[in-house]
C-alpha positions in Angstrom: -52.6 -20.8 -24.3 -51.7 -17.5 -24.3 -51.6 -15.6 -27.2 -49.0 -13.7 -28.8 -50.6 -10.2 -27.8 -50.5 -11.5 -24.3 -47.1 -12.8 -24.5 -46.1 -9.4 -25.9 -47.9 -7.7 -23.0 -45.9 -10.3 -20.4 -42.8 -9.3 -22.1 -43.1 -5.3 -21.6 -44.4 -5.4 -18.6 -41.0 -7.8 -17.8 -38.4 -5.0 -19.2 -40.1 -2.2 -17.8 -39.4 -4.1 -14.4 -36.0 -4.7 -15.4 -35.6 -1.3 -16.3 -36.6 0.2 -13.0 -34.1 -2.4 -11.5 -31.1 -1.8 -13.4 -31.3 1.9 -12.3 -32.1 0.5 -8.7 -29.1 -1.4 -9.0 -26.7 1.5 -10.4 -28.7 3.9 -7.7 -27.7 1.5 -4.6 -24.2 1.3 -5.9 -23.4 4.8 -6.0 -25.1 6.4 -2.7 -22.4 6.3 0.0 -23.5 6.4 3.7 -22.6 10.4 3.6 -25.4 10.5 1.4 -28.4 8.8 3.2 -27.0 10.9 6.6 -27.3 14.4 4.2 -30.7 13.1 3.0 -31.9 12.2 6.5 -30.5 15.3 7.8 -32.6 17.1 5.1 -35.9 14.9 5.7 -35.8 13.2 2.2 -38.8 11.0 2.3 -37.3 7.1 2.2 -33.9 7.8 3.7 -34.7 6.3 7.0 -35.1 2.7 4.9 -32.3 3.2 2.8 -29.5 3.9 6.0 -29.6 -0.1 6.5 -29.4 -1.1 3.0 -26.5 0.7 2.3 -25.2 0.1 5.2 -25.2 -3.9 4.0 -25.0 -3.0 0.3 -23.6 -6.0 -1.1 -26.6 -7.9 0.1 -28.9 -5.6 -1.3 -27.4 -5.0 -4.7 -27.3 -8.4 -5.6 -31.0 -9.6 -5.2 -31.7 -6.5 -7.2 -29.2 -8.3 -9.7 -30.6 -11.7 -9.3 -34.0 -9.8 -9.7 -33.1 -7.9 -12.6 -31.4 -11.1 -14.4 -34.6 -13.0 -14.0 -37.1 -10.6 -15.5 -34.6 -10.3 -18.6 -34.3 -14.0 -18.7 -38.1 -14.5 -18.7 -38.5 -11.4 -21.2 -35.9 -13.6 -23.5 -38.2 -16.7 -23.2 -41.3 -15.4 -23.8 -40.2 -13.2 -26.8 -38.7 -16.1 -28.4 -41.8 -17.9 -28.1 -44.0 -15.1 -29.8 -41.0 -15.5 -32.7 -41.5 -18.9 -33.1 -45.4 -18.7 -33.5 -44.9 -15.9 -36.1 -41.9 -17.4 -38.0 -42.1 -21.2 -37.6 -40.1 -22.0 -40.6 -37.3 -22.1 -41.0 -36.5 -23.2 -37.5 -33.9 -21.1 -36.8 -35.4 -17.5 -37.8 -37.7 -17.1 -34.9 -35.1 -17.5 -32.7 -32.6 -15.1 -34.6 -35.4 -12.9 -34.6 -35.9 -12.7 -30.8 -32.1 -12.6 -30.2 -31.5 -9.3 -32.0 -34.6 -8.1 -31.0 -33.4 -8.5 -27.2 -29.9 -7.7 -28.0 -31.6 -4.1 -28.9 -33.3 -4.1 -25.9 -30.5 -5.2 -23.8 -28.2 -2.4 -25.1 -30.2 0.7 -25.4 -33.5 0.4 -23.1 -31.9 -1.8 -20.2 -28.1 -0.9 -21.0 -28.0 3.2 -21.8 -31.4 4.5 -20.3 -32.0 3.5 -16.5 -28.2 3.5 -15.9 -27.7 7.0 -17.0 -31.0 7.4 -14.6 -30.0 5.6 -11.8 -26.3 7.5 -11.5 -27.7 10.9 -12.2 -30.6 10.5 -9.6 -29.1 8.1 -7.7 -30.8 9.1 -4.1 -34.1 9.8 -5.3 -34.4 6.1 -7.1 -32.3 4.6 -4.0 -34.7 6.0 -1.7 -38.2 5.2 -3.9 -36.7 1.4 -4.1 -35.6 1.3 -0.9 -39.0 -1.0 0.2 -38.9 -3.0 -3.1 -35.0 -3.9 -2.4 -36.2 -5.0 1.1 -38.7 -7.8 -0.3 -36.3 -8.3 -3.2 -33.3 -9.2 -0.3 -36.0 -11.3 1.7 -37.3 -13.3 -1.5 -34.3 -13.8 -3.1 -31.4 -13.6 -0.5 -31.4 -17.5 0.2 -31.6 -18.4 -3.3 -28.3 -15.5 -3.8 -26.3 -17.2 -1.0 -26.6 -20.7 -2.3 -25.6 -19.6 -6.2 -22.6 -17.3 -4.9 -21.6 -20.3 -2.9 -22.1 -22.7 -6.0 -20.5 -20.1 -8.0 -17.2 -20.1 -6.1 -16.8 -23.8 -6.2 -16.7 -23.8 -9.8 -14.2 -20.9 -9.7 -10.8 -21.5 -9.5 -8.7 -19.7 -6.5 -10.5 -17.9 -3.8 -14.0 -16.7 -4.2 -15.6 -13.5 -2.9 -18.3 -14.2 -0.1 -20.9 -12.0 -0.9 -20.3 -12.5 -4.7 -17.9 -10.2 -7.0 -21.0 -8.2 -8.4 -20.4 -5.1 -5.8 -16.5 -5.2 -5.4 -13.6 -3.1 -5.8 -13.2 -3.9 -9.0 -16.4 -2.0 -10.2 -14.6 0.9 -8.6 -11.6 0.7 -9.6 -13.0 1.2 -13.1 -15.3 4.0 -12.0 -11.9 5.5 -11.2 -10.0 4.9 -14.3 -13.3 6.4 -16.4 -13.4 9.1 -14.1 -9.3 9.7 -15.1 -10.3 9.5 -18.8 -13.1 12.1 -18.9 -10.4 14.0 -16.8 -12.9 14.5 -14.3 -9.4 13.7 -11.6 -5.9 13.4 -12.6 -3.6 10.7 -13.4 -1.6 11.2 -9.9 -5.1 11.2 -8.0 -6.3 7.9 -9.9 -2.9 6.1 -8.7 -3.5 7.0 -5.4 -7.0 5.5 -5.0 -5.5 2.5 -6.7 -2.6 2.4 -4.0 -5.5 2.6 -1.3 -6.6 -0.5 -2.6 -3.8 -2.5 -3.3 -3.0 -1.8 0.2 -4.7 -4.3 2.3 -3.1 -6.8 -0.2 0.6 -5.3 0.7 1.9 -7.3 3.8 4.2 -5.5 6.2 7.4 -7.2 4.8 6.9 -5.6 1.2 7.0 -2.4 2.9 9.1 -2.1 6.0 13.0 -1.5 5.9 15.0 -5.0 6.3 17.2 -5.8 9.0 20.5 -5.6 6.7 19.0 -1.5 6.8 18.5 -1.2 10.3 20.6 1.5 12.4 20.1 0.1 16.3 21.9 0.6 19.7 23.0 -2.1 22.1 20.9 -1.3 25.5 24.0 -0.8 27.9 25.5 1.9 25.9 25.2 5.2 27.5 22.7 8.3 26.5 25.1 10.4 25.2 26.2 7.7 22.8 22.6 7.2 22.2 22.3 10.9 21.6 25.4 10.7 19.3 23.9 8.1 17.1 20.6 9.5 16.6 21.9 12.8 15.4 24.5 11.4 13.2 22.3 8.7 12.1 19.2 11.2 11.2 16.6 8.4 13.0 14.8 9.8 15.8 13.4 6.2 16.8 16.0 3.9 17.2 15.8 0.4 18.1 17.4 -1.1 22.0 19.2 -4.6 21.0 19.8 -7.5 23.7 22.3 -10.1 23.0 22.0 -9.6 19.4 19.7 -7.9 16.5 16.7 -10.5 16.9 16.6 -9.9 20.9 14.9 -6.4 20.2 14.1 -5.2 23.8 12.9 -1.6 23.2 12.7 1.8 20.7 15.0 4.7 21.8 13.5 7.9 21.1 15.5 11.3 20.5 13.0 13.4 22.3 13.4 11.0 25.6 17.3 11.6 25.1 16.8 15.4 24.9 14.8 15.7 27.8 16.8 13.7 29.7 20.3 15.5 28.8 18.8 18.4 29.5 17.2 18.2 32.7 20.0 16.4 34.5 23.3 16.9 31.5 25.2 14.5 34.0 23.1 11.5 33.0 24.1 11.5 29.7 27.2 9.9 31.2 26.6 7.8 33.6 22.6 6.1 32.6 22.4 3.7 29.9 19.7 3.9 26.9 18.0 1.0 28.1 16.7 2.9 31.3 14.7 5.5 29.6 13.5 2.8 26.6 9.9 2.0 25.5 8.6 -1.1 24.9 8.7 -1.9 21.9 5.8 -3.5 19.8 6.0 -6.8 17.2 4.1 -7.4 14.2 4.3 -10.3 11.7 5.8 -10.2 8.5 2.5 -11.5 7.2 0.1 -9.2 8.5 -1.5 -6.7 5.9 -0.2 -3.4 5.6 -3.9 -1.7 6.1 -4.9 -3.5 9.1 -1.3 -2.7 10.9 -1.9 0.8 10.1 -4.9 1.2 12.4 -3.7 -0.5 14.8 -0.4 1.7 15.0 -2.4 4.8 14.7 -5.0 3.3 17.3 -1.9 2.5 19.9 -0.1 5.8 18.9 3.0 4.2 17.9 4.9 5.0 15.1 7.4 2.2 14.9 7.0 -1.4 15.4 9.9 -4.2 15.0 8.3 -7.1 12.0 9.3 -10.5 13.0 9.5 -13.5 10.6 7.6 -16.9 11.2 10.9 -18.2 13.0 10.2 -15.4 15.7 13.9 -13.7 14.1 13.7 -9.6 13.8 13.0 -9.3 10.0 13.1 -6.0 9.5 11.3 -2.4 11.3 8.5 -0.6 9.7 6.9 2.7 10.8 3.4 4.4 9.3 5.6 6.6 7.1 6.5 3.5 5.3 2.5 2.4 5.0 1.9 6.0 3.8 4.9 6.1 0.8 2.7 3.2 -0.7 -0.2 5.5 -1.4 1.3 9.0 -1.4 5.1 7.9 -2.7 8.2 8.6 -1.3 8.0 11.5 1.9 10.5 14.0 1.5 12.1 16.9 3.7 13.9 19.5 4.0 16.8 17.5 4.9 16.7 15.2 1.8 19.1 15.9 -1.5 17.0 16.3 -4.4 20.0 15.1 -6.9 23.3 13.8 -6.1 25.7 13.5 -9.0 27.0 10.3 -9.5 31.2 11.9 -9.2 31.9 15.6 -8.4 36.2 16.3 -7.9 36.7 18.7 -5.2 39.0 21.3 -5.5 41.2 19.8 -2.9 41.6 16.9 -5.1 39.0 14.8 -3.6 36.1 12.8 -5.1 32.7 13.2 -4.1 30.6 10.2 -5.7 26.9 8.8 -5.3 26.6 6.3 -3.0 24.8 4.3 -5.1 27.9 4.3 -8.2 28.4 1.1 -9.5 31.2 -0.6 -8.0 33.4 -1.4 -11.0 33.2 1.9 -12.3 34.3 3.6 -9.0 37.2 1.0 -9.0 38.6 2.2 -13.0 37.5 5.7 -11.5 40.5 5.5 -8.8 42.2 2.6 -10.2 41.5 0.4 -7.0 41.7 -3.3 -6.9 37.9 -4.3 -5.6 35.4 -5.6 -7.6 31.8 -6.2 -7.4 32.0 -10.2 -7.7 34.9 -10.4 -4.8 33.1 -8.0 -2.8 29.7 -9.6 -3.5 27.9 -6.2 -3.5 27.1 -4.1 -6.4 27.4 -0.1 -5.2 30.0 1.7 -3.2 27.3 2.0 -0.5 27.5 -1.9 -0.3 31.0 -1.7 0.0 30.9 0.4 2.8 28.3 -1.6 4.4 30.2 -5.0 3.3 33.7 -3.5 5.2 31.7 -2.4 8.0 29.8 -5.1 9.2 26.9 -2.8 9.9 24.4 0.1 8.1 26.6 3.3 7.4 25.7 6.1 8.7 27.6 9.4 8.6 31.1 9.9 9.1 31.5 6.1 9.0 34.6 5.4 6.8 36.9 2.2 5.3 40.0 2.7 4.0 40.2 1.2 0.6 43.9 1.3 -1.3 45.0 4.7 -0.8 41.9 6.2 -0.1 39.6 7.1 2.9 35.8 6.6 2.1 34.0 8.3 4.3 29.9 8.5 3.9 29.1 12.2 4.1 25.5 12.7 3.1 22.4 11.3 3.7 19.4 11.1 1.6 15.8 10.0 1.9 13.9 9.3 4.4 15.2 6.2 5.9 18.7 8.3 6.0 20.6 5.9 3.5 24.0 7.1 2.6 23.7 9.3 -0.2 27.6 10.4 -1.2 30.7 9.2 -0.2 33.4 11.5 0.3 36.8 9.7 -1.2 39.8 11.4 0.6 43.7 10.5 -0.7 45.1 8.8 2.6 48.7 10.0 3.5 51.6 7.6 1.9 52.5 7.1 5.8 49.3 5.7 6.4 49.1 3.8 3.3 52.0 1.7 4.3 50.9 1.2 7.9 47.9 -0.5 6.4 49.6 -2.6 3.9 52.3 -3.6 6.6 49.8 -4.8 8.9 47.6 -6.0 5.9 44.4 -4.8 7.6 42.7 -1.9 6.0 41.2 0.1 8.6 37.0 0.5 9.4 35.6 3.3 11.4 31.8 2.8 12.0 31.3 4.8 15.5 34.5 7.1 16.1 32.0 9.3 18.2 31.2 6.3 20.6 34.6 5.4 20.5 35.6 8.9 21.8 32.9 9.0 24.4 34.2 5.6 26.1 37.6 7.3 26.1 36.0 10.2 28.4 
């Protein structure tokens, strides 16, 4: 039988081992691939052995974690046996004293000191413990895999293949702590969290929906395509065949201008399908981070998102994905603030496209309502009456007024403001006689057809 002194020595040895393993675990979690490369360039001893460990970090960290928990568990059992021997009566006293002792050791000796050293001297600790980490991975590797499978089986939902011990969750917590300690700014913390969330974001969540897409038919002439590009503000426009579910290509403004500059007569004679580029299709369930990498690799800036039935769900660009990380991207042509209503010197009105339709009707005493139109805003009224996405110059006649999409705001070039012009009385009477209020979705194309 081992004496009490022997049990104490064993417990101290196990605690010392656990201390080093705690520090090694922290160091392996903190060292980066770039740090290892710099260590190798500086000729740091052990850097070469450390490189494959950092490349497969989760496997080695999990093995070190299991070895540390094993040392802590056996140390706790050893201290408990020694305390029960010293304090046999009452029965609860020995285990209670052992619990208090190990609680203090776990918090102070194992929780503070080795973690601090492991973080402050991560490279040196990781390099010195690289050999031990390889041994532990070889010994405990199969056990770790089996325990992770067991844990995932018992855990509701989808588990982690390599365990949750070295995941994004820990890094997220470090980022939050860094902001709390004023190491990084709040917007930097939000950006880092957005990068993590990008892998959980699907294409359909960031795309421009099909109802907001601006498109052009394949048989339109180059002049019409150029007019649409300039007036809509888009440099890449989908080209459709029979309908919006039949996207046959992408029309680039650069190709339009180059062709028109080199062959001016082509504006009136050639169709956009002659210079359109191939279109890239992606499923709406594709993760945004994977899609961005693919678009970067293929040097594609725009793709058509399709739904599970093969129909067009929307359109997505690299900028749409980047905005999930850095927020709204604006340029010199964006309008920072548009007043909800503005009375012009000539008596007309300029209103925000986001103005509630009922408020707009009250302002001008119009017989329109959100319930009847099925839309909530002035921009929605334009789109509903036109049947297409309104662009600059699109207009409709409502009552005694003509609503003209005047300002385009935001990178997606949505209508930002609407000019409200009072119609001449003869035009109002003509509209009332015909019973049809006019919609002018593309005046530029009509004039081109006439010429």
